[in-house]
C-alpha positions, 0 to 999 in steps of 0.5 A: 500500500502506498503512503498517503500524503498528509494534508492538515488542511484537508483533514480539518475541512472534514473536522473544522473543530479539530486540531493536530498535535505531535506525540509530545502533546504539542499543538501543530495545527488548529481547525478554522472553527476551533480558531474562532474559539481561541486564536490559532496563534495562541494555541499552536506551540502549546501543549494540550495540557496548557490549553485544556483540562481533560477528563476521560469518562470522569477520570482526570488524565493528568499530565500524560498523553491523551487517551486515544479512541475514547470519549474525552471531556474538555474545557478551556483553562481560560476565557469562556469555559465552553464544555467540549467533547472529543476523541483523539486518534493517531496518524500512523507513521506521522508521529502526529495525532488528531483531536476532533472536538464537538460542542455536544449539548452546549452548541446553542451557547457556543453559537451565541458566544462565538457567533458561529454560522452554518459555514463553521461546521462540516457539511456532514455535522448534524449540529446544523440540523439540531440548530434548525430543530431548536430554532423551530422549537423555539419559534413554536414555543414563542408562538404558543407563549404569545397565544397563551398570553392573548388567551389569558388577556382575553380571559382577564378582559372577560372576567373584568367585564363580568365584574364591571358596570358598563355605563360607569366603569365601576364594579357591579353587584357581582364584584361587590359580593366577591369583594365582601366575601373575600374581606369577611373570610380574611377577617378584614375590618371595613366600612360599608356605605350605601348611597342612594341618589336623591332627585335622580328620577326627576332628571330622567323624567324631565331631561331623559335617560341621556341626561341620567347617564351623564349624571351617573358617570359624574357620580362615578367620577366623584366616588372614585376620587373620594376613595382610595386604591384598595377601596371598592365602589360598585353601582348596584342599582339604577341610582344606588351605589355601595362603597367599601372602605378597607380598614377604615372604620373611624366614624368621624372620618366616615361621616366627613367623607360622606358629607364631602361626597354629598356636597360634591353631588349637589354641585350642578352637573352640566348637560347640554344647555342646562344643569342637572341637580341631584343630592344623595342619602347615605347609610353606613355600617362597619364590621365592629358592630358584629361579632360575626359579620356577614355581607347580608347583615351589613347590607341590611343594616346599611339599608336601615341607616340609609332609610334613616337619612331619607326619613330625616329629609335626605341629603345626609348620612347616617351611621347604623345604630343597633339600638335604634335601627333594629327597632323595626324601622322600614328598610330600603332594598338594593334593587337589581341593576336597571336604568 
């Protein structure tokens, strides 16, 4: 058999991540892709042990020659410590050896770290196919993620709509029930304020429902401005509202808040070329009145206090008093939402 001509360039075209070293372990030639990881001139002339830490199936190789024809695990001593896999073989009669390297599962990091392209891999290397598969999988996962985000957004929007009064943007009766149930189960102290608009019917009767809608939207704005972020304002009837004040049960402060709301409600509300005039009556109760408060009982008692405000001439607020209001006073009811 004739001796074959040894051409390092041709060999490394097949193994661009390969290098050639002599029997003393000194690197003589570096493949083009490996040269992107570390400049060839910094590797040539150095020993394998100076450049790499090498393990042989979990056992350190020490300073001796690389084991041949067995799986090796390598890391660069300096710079980005990209995990590499490799195998070395001897070139018969040349006193040289080839160490061919690959990235294995670290290929994605390597492509990003060293800006590698398909041209940096041998045409027979399955790494390119793996990259395409990973990119396709990433694209599918991203599309799935975006789809899930859209679905979640639609779900949140639907839930928000189910808890929102469309005319005013306030919470609705369903939302009020949910908030009260959550706060009561959590043992949170709070005040419940029931507001019924005075003279609203006359606005609807004389100026029409469009004027009434304008008034309701103005009322909603006032109530939101007079409450805090962790309070709740709900429209629970045509001209009825419930305000829930989280951890706010001081009677004097509640009465000042109610008086301020009533004063603002009595400010004339512009509508076309005229003004709408309303007021409000308020009934208030707080969790401190009950050993075991319930939403039904608190709403009932706020209704009784509201009736007291109506009975005394409207445009005022009354705090529930069990000694007075439990004596058989007539009561209002939170009616179904209507316009």
